[in-house]
C-alpha positions as CSV (number, residue, x, y, z in Angstrom):
1,M,68.9,99.5,80.1
2,E,67.9,100.9,83.4
3,P,66.7,104.6,83.4
4,I,68.7,107.6,84.4
5,L,67.5,109.6,87.4
6,L,67.4,113.3,86.6
7,V,67.2,115.7,89.6
8,E,66.7,119.3,88.6
9,D,64.4,121.9,90.3
10,K,64.0,124.3,87.4
11,P,61.1,122.9,85.2
12,E,62.4,124.3,81.9
13,L,65.9,122.9,82.3
14,R,64.6,119.6,83.6
15,E,62.3,119.2,80.6
16,M,65.1,120.1,78.2
17,L,67.5,117.6,79.7
18,Q,64.8,114.9,79.8
19,H,64.2,115.4,76.0
20,A,67.9,115.5,75.4
21,L,68.5,112.2,77.3
22,T,65.7,110.6,75.3
23,R,67.3,111.6,72.0
24,M,70.5,110.0,73.3
25,G,68.6,106.8,73.7
26,H,68.1,106.9,77.5
27,Q,65.0,106.8,79.6
28,A,65.0,109.7,82.0
29,V,63.0,109.7,85.3
30,P,62.7,113.3,86.6
31,A,62.7,114.6,90.2
32,A,62.4,118.2,91.3
33,N,64.1,117.9,94.7
34,F,65.9,115.5,97.1
35,A,62.7,114.1,98.7
36,E,61.4,113.0,95.2
37,A,64.8,111.6,94.3
38,D,65.1,109.7,97.6
39,A,61.7,108.1,97.1
40,L,62.6,107.0,93.5
41,L,66.0,105.6,94.6
42,A,64.3,103.6,97.3
43,K,62.0,101.7,94.9
44,S,63.9,101.7,91.6
45,R,67.4,100.9,90.2
46,F,69.1,103.4,87.9
47,S,71.9,103.1,85.5
48,A,73.1,106.7,86.4
49,V,72.1,109.7,88.4
50,L,72.3,113.3,87.0
51,T,71.7,115.9,89.7
52,D,72.0,119.6,90.2
53,L,74.2,120.6,93.1
54,K,71.8,123.3,94.4
55,L,68.3,122.1,95.2
56,P,65.5,123.9,97.1
57,Q,65.0,121.0,99.5
58,G,68.3,119.2,100.3
59,S,71.2,119.2,97.9
60,G,73.0,117.3,95.3
61,M,75.2,115.9,98.0
62,D,72.2,114.4,99.7
63,V,71.3,112.8,96.4
64,L,74.8,111.5,96.1
65,R,74.8,109.9,99.5
66,A,71.4,108.3,99.1
67,A,72.3,107.0,95.6
68,L,75.5,105.4,96.7
69,D,73.8,103.9,99.8
70,F,71.3,102.1,97.6
71,D,73.8,101.1,94.9
72,P,77.6,101.8,95.3
73,S,78.2,101.1,91.6
74,V,75.8,103.8,90.3
75,P,77.7,106.7,88.6
76,V,76.5,110.1,90.0
77,I,77.2,113.2,87.8
78,I,76.9,116.6,89.5
79,M,75.6,119.6,87.5
80,T,77.0,122.8,88.8
81,A,77.4,126.5,88.1
82,Y,80.8,128.0,87.7
83,G,81.0,129.4,91.2
84,S,80.5,125.9,92.8
85,I,83.4,124.1,91.2
86,A,85.1,123.6,94.6
87,Q,81.9,121.9,95.9
88,A,81.7,119.7,92.8
89,V,85.3,118.6,93.4
90,D,84.5,117.8,97.0
91,A,81.5,115.7,95.7
92,M,83.9,113.6,93.6
93,R,86.1,113.0,96.6
94,K,82.9,111.7,98.3
95,G,82.1,109.3,95.5
96,A,80.6,111.3,92.6
97,Y,81.7,110.0,89.1
98,D,82.2,113.5,87.6
99,F,80.7,117.0,87.3
100,I,79.6,119.1,84.4
101,Q,79.2,122.9,84.4
102,K,76.1,124.8,83.4
103,P,75.1,125.7,80.8
104,I,75.2,122.1,79.9
105,D,77.1,121.1,76.7
106,L,74.9,118.2,75.5
107,G,77.7,116.6,73.5
108,H,80.0,116.6,76.5
109,L,77.2,115.2,78.6
110,E,76.5,112.4,76.1
111,H,80.2,111.4,76.1
112,M,80.4,111.6,79.9
113,L,77.4,109.3,80.3
114,A,78.7,106.8,77.8
115,R,82.0,106.5,79.7
116,A,80.1,106.4,83.0
117,L,77.8,103.6,81.9
118,E,80.6,101.6,80.3
119,R,82.6,101.8,83.6
120,Q,79.5,100.9,85.6
121,Q,79.0,97.8,83.5
122,I,82.5,96.7,84.1
123,L,82.1,97.3,87.9
124,R,78.9,95.3,88.0
125,E,80.3,92.4,85.9
126,N,83.3,92.4,88.3
127,L,81.0,92.4,91.3
128,V,79.2,89.4,89.9
129,L,82.5,87.6,89.2
130,K,83.6,88.5,92.8
131,E,80.4,86.9,94.2
132,E,81.0,83.8,92.2
133,F,84.6,83.7,93.3
134,S,83.5,84.1,96.8
135,K,81.2,81.1,96.6
136,R,83.8,78.9,95.1
137,H,87.0,80.0,96.8
138,G,85.9,81.7,100.0
139,F,86.8,85.3,98.9
140,P,86.4,87.5,102.0
141,R,83.4,89.9,102.0
142,M,83.5,93.5,103.0
143,I,81.2,93.9,105.9
144,G,80.0,97.3,107.0
145,E,77.2,99.9,106.7
146,H,78.9,102.9,108.2
147,P,79.2,105.8,105.7
148,S,83.0,106.0,106.0
149,M,83.3,102.3,105.2
150,L,80.8,102.6,102.3
151,Q,82.9,105.5,100.9
152,A,86.1,103.4,101.2
153,G,84.3,100.5,99.4
154,N,83.0,102.8,96.7
155,E,86.5,104.2,96.1
156,M,87.9,100.7,96.0
157,Q,85.4,99.6,93.4
158,R,86.0,102.7,91.2
159,V,89.8,102.3,91.2
160,A,89.8,98.6,90.7
161,A,88.9,98.8,87.0
162,T,91.9,101.1,86.4
163,E,95.6,100.5,86.4
164,S,96.3,103.3,89.0
165,T,98.6,102.7,92.0
166,V,96.6,102.6,95.2
167,L,97.8,103.6,98.7
168,L,95.8,102.1,101.6
169,L,95.9,104.2,104.8
170,G,94.7,103.1,108.2
171,E,95.6,101.6,111.5
172,S,96.9,98.0,112.0
173,G,94.1,95.5,111.9
174,T,91.7,97.5,109.8
175,G,91.8,95.1,106.9
176,K,94.2,96.7,104.4
177,E,95.2,93.4,102.9
178,L,91.6,92.5,102.5
179,F,91.0,95.7,100.6
180,A,94.1,95.0,98.5
181,R,92.9,91.6,97.6
182,A,89.4,93.0,96.8
183,V,90.9,95.6,94.4
184,H,92.8,92.8,92.7
185,Q,89.8,90.5,92.4
186,L,87.7,93.3,91.0
187,S,90.4,94.3,88.4
188,P,91.1,92.9,84.9
189,R,94.1,91.3,86.5
190,A,92.0,89.0,88.8
191,T,93.1,85.8,87.1
192,K,96.8,86.7,87.4
193,P,99.0,86.4,90.5
194,F,98.4,88.4,93.7
195,V,101.7,88.6,95.6
196,A,101.9,90.2,99.1
197,I,105.0,91.2,100.9
198,N,105.3,92.8,104.4
199,C,108.1,95.3,104.1
200,A,108.4,95.5,107.9
201,A,108.9,91.7,108.4
202,I,112.0,91.3,106.3
203,P,115.5,92.4,107.4
204,E,116.9,95.5,105.6
205,T,119.8,93.4,104.2
206,L,117.3,91.0,102.5
207,I,114.4,93.2,101.4
208,E,116.0,94.2,98.0
209,N,116.6,90.6,97.2
210,E,113.0,89.7,98.1
211,L,111.6,92.4,95.9
212,F,113.9,92.2,92.9
213,G,115.6,88.8,93.0
214,H,119.2,88.0,92.1
215,D,121.3,86.3,89.4
216,R,123.8,83.6,90.0
217,G,127.0,84.8,91.8
218,A,125.4,88.0,93.0
219,F,126.6,87.2,96.5
220,T,128.1,84.4,98.5
221,G,125.7,81.4,98.3
222,A,123.8,82.7,95.2
223,A,124.2,79.4,93.3
224,G,121.4,80.2,90.8
225,R,119.0,82.8,89.6
226,Q,116.0,83.7,91.8
227,A,113.1,85.7,90.8
228,G,111.9,88.5,93.1
229,K,108.4,89.3,94.2
230,F,107.9,91.8,91.3
231,E,108.7,89.1,88.7
232,L,106.4,86.6,90.4
233,A,103.6,89.2,90.2
234,H,104.1,89.8,86.4
235,R,100.7,90.8,84.8
236,G,99.1,90.6,88.3
237,T,99.2,92.7,91.4
238,I,101.9,93.2,94.1
239,F,100.8,94.3,97.6
240,L,103.5,96.2,99.5
241,D,102.3,96.2,103.1
242,E,103.9,98.5,105.7
243,I,105.6,100.5,102.8
244,G,106.5,103.2,105.4
245,E,109.1,100.8,106.8
246,L,111.0,100.3,103.5
247,P,114.6,101.4,103.8
248,L,115.6,104.6,101.9
249,S,118.2,102.7,99.9
250,V,115.4,100.5,98.5
251,Q,112.9,103.3,98.1
252,S,114.9,104.9,95.3
253,K,115.0,101.5,93.4
254,L,111.3,101.0,93.9
255,L,110.7,104.4,92.5
256,R,112.6,103.5,89.3
257,V,110.6,100.3,89.0
258,L,107.3,102.3,89.2
259,E,108.6,104.7,86.5
260,D,110.2,102.2,84.1
261,H,108.2,99.0,84.8
262,K,111.5,97.1,84.8
263,V,113.5,95.5,87.6
264,E,117.2,94.8,88.0
265,R,118.1,91.7,89.8
266,L,121.0,91.8,92.2
267,G,124.1,90.9,90.1
268,G,122.0,91.1,87.0
269,T,123.3,92.6,83.7
270,A,120.0,93.5,82.0
271,P,116.7,94.8,83.3
272,V,113.6,92.6,83.3
273,V,110.3,93.9,82.2
274,C,107.6,93.6,84.8
275,D,103.9,94.5,84.1
276,V,102.7,94.8,87.7
277,R,99.9,96.8,89.4
278,V,101.1,98.2,92.7
279,I,99.0,98.5,95.9
280,A,100.8,99.8,98.9
281,A,99.6,100.1,102.5
282,T,100.9,101.8,105.7
283,N,99.7,102.7,109.2
284,R,102.3,105.5,109.4
285,N,101.8,109.2,108.6
286,L,104.0,109.3,105.5
287,E,103.9,113.1,105.4
288,E,105.6,113.1,108.8
289,A,108.0,110.5,107.6
290,I,108.9,112.7,104.6
291,Q,109.5,115.7,107.0
292,A,111.7,113.5,109.1
293,G,113.7,112.4,106.0
294,E,112.6,108.8,106.3
295,F,110.5,108.6,103.2
296,R,111.0,109.9,99.7
297,R,108.5,112.6,98.7
298,D,108.7,111.6,95.0
299,L,107.9,107.9,95.9
300,Y,105.0,109.0,98.0
301,Y,103.4,110.9,95.0
302,R,104.0,107.8,92.8
303,L,102.2,105.5,95.4
304,A,99.4,107.9,96.4
305,V,97.8,108.2,93.0
306,V,94.6,107.0,94.7
307,P,94.8,107.1,98.5
308,I,92.0,105.2,100.3
309,T,91.6,105.6,104.1
310,I,90.1,102.6,105.9
311,P,88.4,103.8,109.1
312,P,89.2,102.3,112.5
313,L,86.6,100.0,114.0
314,R,85.9,102.4,116.9
315,D,84.7,105.0,114.3
316,R,82.3,102.7,112.5
317,G,79.3,102.8,114.7
318,D,77.0,99.7,114.4
319,D,79.5,97.9,112.2
320,V,81.1,96.2,115.2
321,L,78.0,94.2,115.8
322,L,77.6,93.3,112.1
323,I,81.2,92.0,112.0
324,A,80.9,90.3,115.4
325,N,77.9,88.4,114.2
326,H,79.7,87.5,110.9
327,F,82.5,85.9,112.9
328,L,80.0,84.2,115.2
329,E,78.3,82.6,112.2
330,R,81.6,81.5,110.8
331,F,82.7,79.9,114.1
332,R,79.4,78.2,114.5
333,R,80.1,76.4,111.3
334,E,83.8,75.9,111.9
335,F,83.5,74.5,115.4
336,K,80.1,72.9,114.9
337,K,78.5,74.8,117.7
338,N,75.1,75.8,116.5
339,N,74.0,77.2,120.0
340,L,76.6,80.0,120.1
341,R,74.9,83.4,120.6
342,L,75.8,86.8,122.0
343,A,74.4,87.8,125.4
344,A,72.9,91.2,125.8
345,D,75.8,92.4,127.9
346,A,78.2,91.1,125.2
347,S,76.5,93.2,122.5
348,A,76.6,96.3,124.7
349,A,80.2,95.7,125.6
350,L,81.2,95.2,122.0
351,Q,79.9,98.7,121.1
352,L,81.5,100.4,124.2
353,H,85.0,98.9,123.6
354,T,87.4,101.1,121.6
355,W,89.1,98.2,119.7
356,P,92.7,99.4,119.5
357,G,93.5,96.3,117.5
358,N,90.5,96.9,115.2
359,V,88.9,94.0,113.3
360,R,91.8,91.7,114.0
361,E,91.3,92.2,117.7
362,L,87.6,91.6,117.4
363,Q,88.2,88.4,115.4
364,N,90.5,87.0,118.0
365,A,88.1,87.9,120.8
366,M,85.2,86.2,119.0
367,E,87.3,83.1,118.1
368,R,88.6,82.6,121.7
369,A,85.1,83.0,123.1
370,A,83.6,80.5,120.6
371,I,86.3,77.9,121.4
372,L,85.6,78.2,125.2
373,N,81.8,78.3,125.1
374,D,79.0,76.1,123.8
375,G,76.1,78.5,124.2
376,E,75.7,82.1,125.3
377,I,78.8,84.3,125.0
378,T,79.0,87.1,127.7
379,A,81.1,90.2,127.9
380,A,83.4,88.5,130.3
381,D,83.9,85.6,127.8
382,L,85.1,88.2,125.3
383,G,87.5,89.7,127.8
384,L,85.5,93.0,127.9
385,V,84.2,95.1,130.8
386,P,80.5,94.3,131.0
387,A,78.0,97.0,130.4
388,T,74.8,96.9,132.5
389,A,73.0,94.0,130.9
390,T,69.5,93.9,132.4
391,A,66.3,94.0,130.4
392,N,65.8,97.6,131.7
393,S,69.1,98.8,130.3
394,V,68.3,97.3,126.9
395,E,64.9,99.0,127.1
396,N,66.5,102.3,128.2
397,G,69.0,102.0,125.4
398,Q,66.2,101.6,122.8
399,K,64.4,104.6,124.3
400,L,67.6,106.7,124.1
401,D,68.2,105.5,120.6
402,R,64.7,106.6,119.6
403,E,65.1,110.0,121.3
404,K,68.5,110.6,119.7
405,I,67.2,109.7,116.2
406,E,64.1,111.9,116.6
407,S,66.2,114.8,117.9
408,T,68.7,114.5,115.0
409,L,66.0,114.3,112.4
410,R,64.4,117.5,113.8
411,D,67.8,119.2,113.8
412,C,68.3,118.2,110.2
413,K,64.7,119.3,109.3
414,W,63.8,115.6,108.7
415,N,66.5,115.3,106.0
416,K,67.3,111.6,106.4
417,A,70.6,111.6,104.5
418,A,72.0,114.5,106.6
419,A,70.7,112.8,109.8
420,A,72.4,109.5,108.9
421,E,75.7,111.2,108.3
422,R,75.4,113.1,111.6
423,L,74.5,109.9,113.5
424,G,77.4,108.0,111.9
425,I,75.2,105.2,110.5
426,S,74.2,104.3,107.0
427,Y,71.2,105.6,105.2
428,K,69.6,102.1,105.1
429,T,70.3,101.6,108.9
430,L,68.6,104.9,109.7
431,L,65.5,103.9,107.6
432,T,65.3,100.6,109.5
433,R,65.5,102.3,112.9
434,I,63.0,104.9,111.9
435,K,60.5,102.2,111.0
436,A,61.3,100.2,114.2
437,H,60.7,103.2,116.4
438,G,57.5,104.2,114.6
439,L,59.0,107.5,113.5
440,D,57.9,107.2,109.8
């Protein structure tokens, strides 16, 4: 069993908790502040992190961000005084497993750790299975190091092991179906069906039949019984994409299915039991749709048990280059063009473009350029406005990058976790840049 990282600045409480964790059968590694915790996280792997919210240098939120950067599956438990409950709840929204109030009830802590470690074990086993599935079946990987993407990925991993309904929010092209498939593959239902349906792509007169099926004679031409998508997804997962476009008449029937776990086919005489995990997605603001009378509030609350927002590509910093190079490697293999590479002006233009079509637009641009080129891909090949692409501009860009990082670190009093968040890059990316610019 990997040790537990214990971050507490008060020596007496730290020593008491260390002894208590030892009696529970755990090895505890103590740290008195964020800097010590950060150093330990960088060189060791932990089964859990127990951290005080208030620290003399940094905070428990800094510990949380650093811990999840190094290992998104590690459960982080926040210790807090009564007056800081709101901050502790905010920490959970940002990826903490749970919080416990001071004075610490050791029995409650032992029970909380047991649950956290059991869930982490499930997550790690599922991640191993996902990697194996990826190798065998081409399961798509989540690519990104931006904090907003890491948070979405962490939320995805945490909810996957549960039966909760998930609502994926984000613009078109951000990869909501990819997230939905990942939740399914990380869940206990991974070996059962994954059924996807685009609610916006089916005419209103046909959507009920698609979802719930029909019995013989239900309407003209219904010569036999047909199972709907919910029945086909029995014991698996159904993905309802563009749920915001579902007609009101069907929304009420979907609500009943979510409440009763039964469907009624068109023309049917008896309900059919359906054990289905529901993941929905939308690019609409459902709160506005509710106010406009276009979406049921009760259905929204049923669907949004765990809402996960997938950030647009323009807000993900360096991720655009990571994803572009991922597609480039894929198309090198697919088109047997080993000499494909990005020119300097292409890399600069990729980062300057706002990507209204998100990852889907980027994939299309990379695929088109890979088809039409055998070597260097320029900004023009990608259909982008070229940035200045001379050696001097690259050099100047590196200089500006160094100055920006150094200035941000100073503003954050050299708190690397806070600086990474302010810069909009991951903690690991910041460490790499600090080393590259000789700022360490």
